[in-house]
Short mmCIF file of the C-alpha atoms (twelve columns), coordinates in Angstrom:
data_MODEL
# 
_entry.id   MODEL 
# 
loop_
_atom_site.group_PDB 
_atom_site.id 
_atom_site.type_symbol 
_atom_site.label_atom_id 
_atom_site.label_alt_id 
_atom_site.label_comp_id 
_atom_site.label_asym_id 
_atom_site.label_seq_id 
_atom_site.Cartn_x 
_atom_site.Cartn_y 
_atom_site.Cartn_z 
_atom_site.pdbx_PDB_model_num 
ATOM 1   C CA . MET A 1   48.783 -3.781   23.427 1 
ATOM 2   C CA . PRO A 2   48.693 -0.825   25.717 1 
ATOM 3   C CA . ARG A 3   49.665 -1.374   29.293 1 
ATOM 4   C CA . ARG A 4   47.254 -0.815   32.065 1 
ATOM 5   C CA . ALA A 5   47.977 1.543    34.797 1 
ATOM 6   C CA . ALA A 6   48.867 0.113    38.153 1 
ATOM 7   C CA . ARG A 7   46.157 0.218    40.766 1 
ATOM 8   C CA . PRO A 8   46.690 2.292    43.797 1 
ATOM 9   C CA . THR A 9   47.217 0.242    46.965 1 
ATOM 10  C CA . ALA A 10  45.118 0.503    50.055 1 
ATOM 11  C CA . ALA A 11  48.060 1.787    52.042 1 
ATOM 12  C CA . ALA A 12  48.473 4.698    49.693 1 
ATOM 13  C CA . ASP A 13  44.846 5.866    50.020 1 
ATOM 14  C CA . PRO A 14  43.692 5.678    53.585 1 
ATOM 15  C CA . PRO A 15  39.931 5.734    54.050 1 
ATOM 16  C CA . GLU A 16  38.382 9.017    55.032 1 
ATOM 17  C CA . ASP A 17  36.879 7.789    58.278 1 
ATOM 18  C CA . ALA A 18  40.122 6.190    59.508 1 
ATOM 19  C CA . PRO A 19  41.913 7.911    62.377 1 
ATOM 20  C CA . ASP A 20  45.104 9.659    61.661 1 
ATOM 21  C CA . GLU A 21  47.218 7.416    63.893 1 
ATOM 22  C CA . ALA A 22  47.044 3.665    63.975 1 
ATOM 23  C CA . THR A 23  46.039 2.413    67.394 1 
ATOM 24  C CA . PRO A 24  48.154 -0.477   68.627 1 
ATOM 25  C CA . GLU A 25  46.386 -3.678   69.670 1 
ATOM 26  C CA . PRO A 26  46.343 -4.358   73.355 1 
ATOM 27  C CA . THR A 27  48.915 -6.981   74.289 1 
ATOM 28  C CA . VAL A 28  48.359 -9.560   76.945 1 
ATOM 29  C CA . ALA A 29  50.874 -9.252   79.634 1 
ATOM 30  C CA . SER A 30  52.384 -12.437  80.929 1 
ATOM 31  C CA . PRO A 31  51.303 -13.116  84.451 1 
ATOM 32  C CA . THR A 32  53.783 -12.727  87.203 1 
ATOM 33  C CA . PRO A 33  54.835 -15.845  89.142 1 
ATOM 34  C CA . ALA A 34  52.779 -14.775  92.098 1 
ATOM 35  C CA . ALA A 35  49.665 -14.452  89.926 1 
ATOM 36  C CA . ALA A 36  50.296 -17.842  88.304 1 
ATOM 37  C CA . ALA A 37  50.609 -19.505  91.693 1 
ATOM 38  C CA . ALA A 38  47.377 -17.913  92.788 1 
ATOM 39  C CA . LEU A 39  45.536 -19.287  89.743 1 
ATOM 40  C CA . GLY A 40  46.978 -22.808  90.184 1 
ATOM 41  C CA . SER A 41  47.756 -25.399  87.551 1 
ATOM 42  C CA . LEU A 42  45.659 -28.207  86.130 1 
ATOM 43  C CA . ALA A 43  47.778 -30.771  87.969 1 
ATOM 44  C CA . ASP A 44  46.575 -29.256  91.247 1 
ATOM 45  C CA . MET A 45  42.932 -29.550  90.276 1 
ATOM 46  C CA . PRO A 46  41.561 -33.116  90.074 1 
ATOM 47  C CA . VAL A 47  39.462 -33.508  86.948 1 
ATOM 48  C CA . ALA A 48  36.350 -35.629  87.515 1 
ATOM 49  C CA . GLY A 49  37.848 -37.014  90.716 1 
ATOM 50  C CA . LEU A 50  40.989 -38.360  88.973 1 
ATOM 51  C CA . THR A 51  44.084 -37.793  90.993 1 
ATOM 52  C CA . ARG A 52  47.583 -38.906  90.082 1 
ATOM 53  C CA . ARG A 53  47.324 -41.772  92.528 1 
ATOM 54  C CA . ARG A 54  44.015 -42.970  91.065 1 
ATOM 55  C CA . VAL A 55  45.339 -42.755  87.503 1 
ATOM 56  C CA . ALA A 56  48.427 -44.748  88.533 1 
ATOM 57  C CA . LEU A 57  46.251 -47.374  90.218 1 
ATOM 58  C CA . LEU A 58  44.032 -47.575  87.141 1 
ATOM 59  C CA . LEU A 59  47.020 -48.007  84.841 1 
ATOM 60  C CA . GLY A 60  48.490 -50.627  87.177 1 
ATOM 61  C CA . ALA A 61  45.191 -52.534  87.239 1 
ATOM 62  C CA . LEU A 62  44.940 -52.413  83.431 1 
ATOM 63  C CA . LEU A 63  48.528 -53.674  83.102 1 
ATOM 64  C CA . ALA A 64  47.868 -56.490  85.585 1 
ATOM 65  C CA . ALA A 65  44.676 -57.498  83.742 1 
ATOM 66  C CA . TRP A 66  46.560 -57.500  80.448 1 
ATOM 67  C CA . VAL A 67  49.309 -59.742  81.892 1 
ATOM 68  C CA . ILE A 68  46.705 -62.082  83.402 1 
ATOM 69  C CA . LEU A 69  44.904 -62.337  80.055 1 
ATOM 70  C CA . LEU A 70  48.182 -63.138  78.311 1 
ATOM 71  C CA . PHE A 71  48.962 -65.913  80.794 1 
ATOM 72  C CA . ALA A 72  45.410 -67.284  80.563 1 
ATOM 73  C CA . ARG A 73  45.695 -67.414  76.794 1 
ATOM 74  C CA . GLN A 74  49.023 -69.232  77.040 1 
ATOM 75  C CA . ILE A 75  47.546 -71.741  79.475 1 
ATOM 76  C CA . GLY A 76  44.584 -72.314  77.159 1 
ATOM 77  C CA . GLU A 77  46.881 -72.878  74.187 1 
ATOM 78  C CA . ALA A 78  49.014 -75.310  76.214 1 
ATOM 79  C CA . SER A 79  45.918 -77.224  77.292 1 
ATOM 80  C CA . GLU A 80  44.690 -77.379  73.698 1 
ATOM 81  C CA . ALA A 81  48.099 -78.608  72.524 1 
ATOM 82  C CA . GLY A 82  48.035 -81.311  75.211 1 
ATOM 83  C CA . SER A 83  44.593 -82.500  74.161 1 
ATOM 84  C CA . ARG A 84  45.681 -82.540  70.506 1 
ATOM 85  C CA . ALA A 85  48.729 -84.607  71.485 1 
ATOM 86  C CA . ASP A 86  46.494 -87.082  73.362 1 
ATOM 87  C CA . ALA A 87  44.209 -87.350  70.336 1 
ATOM 88  C CA . MET A 88  47.218 -87.957  68.097 1 
ATOM 89  C CA . ARG A 89  48.491 -90.684  70.453 1 
ATOM 90  C CA . ALA A 90  45.087 -92.400  70.366 1 
ATOM 91  C CA . SER A 91  44.982 -92.068  66.584 1 
ATOM 92  C CA . ASN A 92  48.487 -93.524  66.305 1 
ATOM 93  C CA . ALA A 93  47.512 -96.477  68.506 1 
ATOM 94  C CA . ALA A 94  44.437 -97.131  66.331 1 
ATOM 95  C CA . LEU A 95  46.569 -96.886  63.192 1 
ATOM 96  C CA . GLU A 96  49.106 -99.335  64.664 1 
ATOM 97  C CA . THR A 97  46.399 -101.924 65.296 1 
ATOM 98  C CA . GLU A 98  45.001 -101.364 61.802 1 
ATOM 99  C CA . VAL A 99  48.453 -101.782 60.262 1 
ATOM 100 C CA . ALA A 100 48.996 -104.984 62.277 1 
ATOM 101 C CA . ALA A 101 45.627 -106.337 61.111 1 
ATOM 102 C CA . LEU A 102 46.404 -105.476 57.487 1 
ATOM 103 C CA . GLN A 103 49.829 -107.126 57.740 1 
ATOM 104 C CA . GLY A 104 48.160 -110.250 59.142 1 
ATOM 105 C CA . GLU A 105 45.641 -110.209 56.302 1 
ATOM 106 C CA . LEU A 106 48.463 -109.809 53.778 1 
ATOM 107 C CA . ALA A 107 50.296 -112.774 55.290 1 
ATOM 108 C CA . LEU A 108 47.069 -114.835 55.067 1 
ATOM 109 C CA . ILE A 109 46.420 -113.857 51.468 1 
ATOM 110 C CA . GLN A 110 49.937 -114.771 50.416 1 
ATOM 111 C CA . ARG A 111 49.683 -118.314 51.842 1 
ATOM 112 C CA . GLU A 112 49.368 -121.126 49.313 1 
ATOM 113 C CA . ALA A 113 46.314 -122.645 51.048 1 
ATOM 114 C CA . TYR A 114 44.344 -119.405 50.724 1 
ATOM 115 C CA . ILE A 115 45.257 -119.027 47.058 1 
ATOM 116 C CA . VAL A 116 44.127 -122.597 46.322 1 
ATOM 117 C CA . GLN A 117 40.859 -122.024 48.199 1 
ATOM 118 C CA . GLN A 118 40.114 -118.838 46.284 1 
ATOM 119 C CA . ALA A 119 40.981 -120.568 43.008 1 
ATOM 120 C CA . ARG A 120 38.254 -123.116 43.721 1 
ATOM 121 C CA . GLN A 121 35.735 -120.286 43.636 1 
ATOM 122 C CA . TYR A 122 36.582 -119.881 39.948 1 
ATOM 123 C CA . ARG A 123 36.356 -123.661 39.303 1 
ATOM 124 C CA . LEU A 124 40.113 -124.047 39.166 1 
ATOM 125 C CA . GLY A 125 40.163 -126.982 41.637 1 
ATOM 126 C CA . THR A 126 40.483 -130.650 40.805 1 
ATOM 127 C CA . SER A 127 37.981 -132.346 38.505 1 
ATOM 128 C CA . ARG A 128 36.435 -134.337 41.360 1 
ATOM 129 C CA . GLU A 129 35.453 -131.275 43.403 1 
ATOM 130 C CA . ILE A 130 31.971 -129.827 43.363 1 
ATOM 131 C CA . PRO A 131 32.324 -126.032 43.427 1 
ATOM 132 C CA . PHE A 132 30.015 -123.951 45.584 1 
ATOM 133 C CA . ILE A 133 29.892 -120.308 46.577 1 
ATOM 134 C CA . LEU A 134 28.102 -118.686 49.498 1 
ATOM 135 C CA . ALA A 135 26.063 -115.681 48.567 1 
ATOM 136 C CA . ASP A 136 27.382 -112.326 49.716 1 
ATOM 137 C CA . ASP A 137 24.172 -111.636 51.636 1 
ATOM 138 C CA . ALA A 138 24.029 -115.064 53.343 1 
ATOM 139 C CA . PRO A 139 23.030 -114.821 57.024 1 
ATOM 140 C CA . PRO A 140 25.439 -116.078 59.693 1 
ATOM 141 C CA . LEU A 141 24.993 -119.575 61.081 1 
ATOM 142 C CA . ALA A 142 22.871 -120.101 64.158 1 
ATOM 143 C CA . PRO A 143 24.817 -120.799 67.378 1 
ATOM 144 C CA . ASP A 144 23.482 -124.368 67.545 1 
ATOM 145 C CA . ALA A 145 24.089 -125.195 63.875 1 
ATOM 146 C CA . PRO A 146 25.971 -128.405 63.097 1 
ATOM 147 C CA . GLY A 147 29.684 -127.756 63.226 1 
ATOM 148 C CA . SER A 148 29.330 -124.709 65.434 1 
ATOM 149 C CA . ALA A 149 31.251 -124.364 68.700 1 
ATOM 150 C CA . ALA A 150 28.191 -125.216 70.813 1 
ATOM 151 C CA . VAL A 151 27.737 -128.625 69.177 1 
ATOM 152 C CA . ARG A 152 31.364 -129.562 68.529 1 
ATOM 153 C CA . LEU A 153 32.838 -132.667 69.972 1 
ATOM 154 C CA . GLY A 154 34.161 -131.991 73.448 1 
ATOM 155 C CA . ALA A 155 32.098 -128.876 74.000 1 
ATOM 156 C CA . VAL A 156 30.571 -128.694 77.479 1 
ATOM 157 C CA . THR A 157 26.809 -128.661 77.304 1 
ATOM 158 C CA . GLU A 158 24.565 -128.019 80.250 1 
ATOM 159 C CA . ARG A 159 21.947 -130.700 80.480 1 
ATOM 160 C CA . THR A 160 19.038 -130.410 82.869 1 
ATOM 161 C CA . SER A 161 17.057 -133.322 84.143 1 
ATOM 162 C CA . PRO A 162 13.357 -133.524 83.348 1 
ATOM 163 C CA . LEU A 163 12.529 -132.886 87.013 1 
ATOM 164 C CA . GLU A 164 14.568 -129.639 86.980 1 
ATOM 165 C CA . SER A 165 12.782 -128.594 83.787 1 
ATOM 166 C CA . TRP A 166 9.354  -129.092 85.445 1 
ATOM 167 C CA . LEU A 167 10.402 -127.292 88.606 1 
ATOM 168 C CA . ASP A 168 11.760 -124.362 86.578 1 
ATOM 169 C CA . LEU A 169 8.538  -124.252 84.608 1 
ATOM 170 C CA . LEU A 170 6.289  -124.343 87.689 1 
ATOM 171 C CA . PHE A 171 8.256  -122.215 90.154 1 
ATOM 172 C CA . GLY A 172 10.644 -120.285 87.917 1 
ATOM 173 C CA . SER A 173 14.371 -120.496 87.852 1 
ATOM 174 C CA . GLY A 174 16.559 -119.550 90.817 1 
ATOM 175 C CA . GLU A 175 18.170 -116.697 88.815 1 
ATOM 176 C CA . ASP A 176 17.562 -112.968 89.326 1 
ATOM 177 C CA . PRO A 177 14.710 -111.648 87.213 1 
ATOM 178 C CA . GLY A 178 16.952 -108.804 85.971 1 
ATOM 179 C CA . GLU A 179 19.478 -111.232 84.419 1 
ATOM 180 C CA . PRO A 180 18.642 -112.688 81.026 1 
ATOM 181 C CA . THR A 181 18.325 -116.454 80.870 1 
ATOM 182 C CA . GLU A 182 19.897 -118.599 78.189 1 
ATOM 183 C CA . ALA A 183 16.532 -119.108 76.511 1 
ATOM 184 C CA . SER A 184 15.785 -115.371 76.368 1 
ATOM 185 C CA . ALA A 185 19.318 -114.424 75.311 1 
ATOM 186 C CA . GLY A 186 19.424 -116.931 72.440 1 
ATOM 187 C CA . GLY A 187 15.859 -116.308 71.211 1 
# 
């Protein structure tokens, strides 16, 4: 392949309208110290009313606010940890009472008398016993049922005379109307 001829460069062929001598670009002279002092620096001119003192005060205030926020957060975390510790103490106390109740129930269940009683439920008692079972949904006994604490032998009962009954009926009892009476509390 034939080689191409090299292109002439722009420096070799100056344009026809170009001046014969190249004109140098104007250089900026560095200002003299007297001229620089006359112009002043940016540090001398407050920008938007911000002086060095005001900027320092602003930075100091921001630093103080940051420190206060850090301490407030620490105090909040300490308070939260204290409340969690109190909740854990209360939970531990409740668990201790539950454990004590379960240990008491375990001791009751392991007694021979309880085992014999539960065996009777499955007709494993003696041949002369008549087995019975209370229903799971049986209501509790009334307070004045036979065998209850109110009717037991030796229990103190409050008996009113017939005259006191009539006087209470006619004139009301001597109790405050806000307090419930025995008849209204039991009924």
